[in-house]
C-alpha positions in Angstrom: 13.8 6.3 -15.4 11.0 7.8 -17.5 10.2 4.5 -19.2 10.3 2.6 -15.8 8.0 5.1 -14.3 5.6 4.9 -17.2 5.6 1.1 -16.8 4.9 1.5 -13.1 1.8 3.6 -13.9 0.6 1.0 -16.3 0.9 -1.8 -13.7 -0.7 0.4 -11.0 -3.7 1.1 -13.3 -4.0 -2.5 -14.2 -4.1 -3.5 -10.6 -6.8 -0.9 -9.9 -9.0 -2.2 -12.7 -8.9 -5.6 -10.9 -10.7 -3.8 -8.0 -13.2 -2.3 -10.5 -11.6 1.2 -10.4 -10.5 2.6 -13.7 -7.3 4.3 -12.6 -4.9 4.1 -9.6 -5.4 7.9 -9.0 -9.1 7.3 -8.5 -8.3 4.5 -6.0 -6.0 6.9 -4.1 -8.7 9.5 -3.9 -11.2 7.0 -2.5 -9.3 6.6 0.8 -10.9 9.6 2.4 -14.3 10.5 3.8 -15.3 11.9 0.4 -16.0 10.5 -3.0 -13.0 10.6 -5.4 -14.8 13.4 -7.3 -15.5 15.4 -4.2 -12.0 14.9 -3.0 -10.6 16.3 -6.3 -12.9 19.3 -6.1 -11.8 20.0 -2.5 -8.1 19.8 -3.6 -8.8 22.2 -6.4 -10.5 24.7 -4.1 -7.6 24.6 -1.6 -5.1 25.1 -4.4 -7.0 28.1 -5.7 -7.0 29.6 -2.1 -3.2 29.0 -1.7 -1.9 29.7 -5.2 -1.8 33.5 -4.6 1.2 32.8 -2.3 3.1 30.9 -5.0 4.8 34.0 -6.7 6.3 35.0 -3.4 7.5 31.4 -2.8 9.2 31.3 -6.2 10.8 34.7 -5.7 12.2 33.6 -2.3 13.3 30.1 -3.2 14.6 30.4 -6.8 17.5 32.9 -6.2 19.0 30.5 -3.6 19.4 27.7 -6.2 22.7 28.7 -7.8 24.1 29.4 -4.3 23.3 25.8 -3.1 23.5 23.8 -6.3 25.9 25.7 -8.5 25.4 27.6 -11.8 23.7 24.7 -13.5 20.5 25.6 -11.6 19.4 29.1 -12.4 16.2 30.9 -11.3 13.6 31.7 -14.0 13.9 35.0 -15.7 10.3 35.8 -14.7 10.3 36.2 -10.9 6.6 35.1 -10.8 7.2 31.9 -12.8 6.9 28.5 -11.0 10.0 26.9 -9.6 10.7 23.4 -8.4 10.1 23.0 -4.7 12.9 20.4 -4.6 15.5 23.2 -5.0 14.5 24.4 -1.5 16.3 21.3 -0.1 13.9 18.4 -0.4 11.3 17.1 -2.8 8.5 18.4 -0.6 10.2 21.8 -0.2 10.0 21.6 3.6 13.6 22.7 4.4 12.8 26.4 4.2 15.7 27.3 6.4 18.0 26.6 3.5 16.6 29.7 1.7 16.6 32.0 4.7 18.3 35.4 4.0 22.1 35.3 4.7 23.3 36.0 8.3 19.9 35.4 9.9 19.9 33.4 13.1 17.3 31.7 15.4 19.3 33.0 18.3 20.8 29.6 19.1 22.7 26.7 17.4 21.0 23.4 18.2 23.8 21.4 16.8 26.3 23.1 19.0 24.0 22.8 22.0 23.6 19.1 21.5 27.3 18.5 21.2 28.1 20.7 24.2 25.6 18.7 26.3 27.3 15.4 25.4 24.6 14.0 23.2 25.2 11.0 21.0 22.9 9.4 18.5 21.3 7.0 21.0 20.6 9.9 23.5 18.9 11.8 20.7 16.5 8.9 20.1 15.9 8.6 23.9 15.1 12.3 24.0 12.5 11.8 21.2 11.1 8.8 23.0 10.8 10.8 26.2 9.0 13.6 24.4 6.4 11.2 23.0 5.9 9.7 26.4 5.3 13.3 27.8 2.2 13.6 25.5 0.8 10.3 26.4 2.3 7.6 24.1 3.7 4.4 25.6 7.6 4.2 25.7 9.3 2.4 22.9 9.5 -1.4 23.7 12.7 -3.3 24.4 12.5 -4.8 20.9 12.8 -1.3 19.4 16.2 -0.8 21.0 17.3 -4.3 20.1 16.3 -4.1 16.4 16.9 -0.5 15.5 19.8 0.7 13.4 20.6 4.1 14.9 24.1 4.8 13.6 25.9 3.8 10.5 27.3 0.2 10.8 31.1 -0.1 10.4 31.0 -3.6 8.8 28.7 -3.1 5.8 27.1 -0.7 3.4 23.6 0.4 4.2 21.0 2.9 2.9 21.1 5.6 5.5 17.8 7.4 4.5 15.9 7.4 7.7 12.7 5.4 8.0 10.6 3.7 10.7 9.2 0.3 10.5 6.1 -1.4 12.0 7.4 -5.0 11.9 4.4 -7.1 13.3 1.5 -4.7 13.2 1.5 -4.8 17.0 4.4 -4.0 19.3 7.6 -4.8 17.3 8.9 -1.7 15.6 12.3 -0.3 14.6 14.2 2.7 13.4 16.6 2.6 10.5 18.9 5.6 10.3 22.5 6.8 10.5 22.1 9.6 13.0 24.7 12.1 13.9 24.7 14.8 16.5 23.2 17.5 14.4 20.0 19.6 14.5 18.7 17.9 11.3 19.1 14.5 12.8 17.5 15.6 16.1 14.4 16.6 14.0 14.6 13.3 12.1 14.6 11.2 15.2 11.4 13.0 16.4 9.8 12.6 13.0 10.5 8.9 12.7 9.5 8.0 16.3 6.2 9.7 15.6 5.6 6.9 13.0 6.5 4.1 15.5 4.3 5.6 18.2 1.2 5.9 16.0 1.8 2.4 14.6 1.7 1.0 18.1 -1.3 3.1 19.1 -3.2 1.7 16.1 -2.3 -1.9 16.9 -5.7 -2.8 18.4 -7.6 -1.4 15.4 -8.9 -3.3 12.4 -6.4 -3.5 9.5 -8.1 -0.8 7.5 -7.6 1.7 10.3 -3.9 1.1 10.8 -2.8 3.2 7.8 -1.3 6.7 8.1 -3.1 9.4 10.1 -4.4 11.1 7.0 
């Protein structure tokens, strides 16, 4: 993996030089309304402002690692030392509920509520579609429902990692997922349909303005 990644970096930098940019990282930082140098300075400033919260983050997240991943993953001896955010449940560390103190509760169980209300995977996606319509987006087109993979197929192996696809840079889009009736997949459906809704909303824009909403 390490060698493959190093080769990927070499190729990305080579491609960047063909556009007269010395490194791919500089090309990345040029996609905003700042120069690459100003963008890096802004990032450094924001990191300086937020870094004071990192010791608390590590102290909260690290002790949960052995509980979730087993004894091979141990928290650092120094409670203030950095810890990998992926141990909080995802590579971006966004699944913070995984490190909530034991026996805490939101006051409801969304998975149980969905199951009690007779939801299936398709109804979850329709619920997400209804929500986006409620804030002004157009409904998902018929092609979305014809082309999407919402549940795991029975006749073949698939990659179930959820993703949303803008097929024709206009009105044909699709969801690829293996949804089940759980709170996590309820959130996933809403997340992925946000991608298809914005893709369709951008359809009339020039190509350079159809990228992500960053």
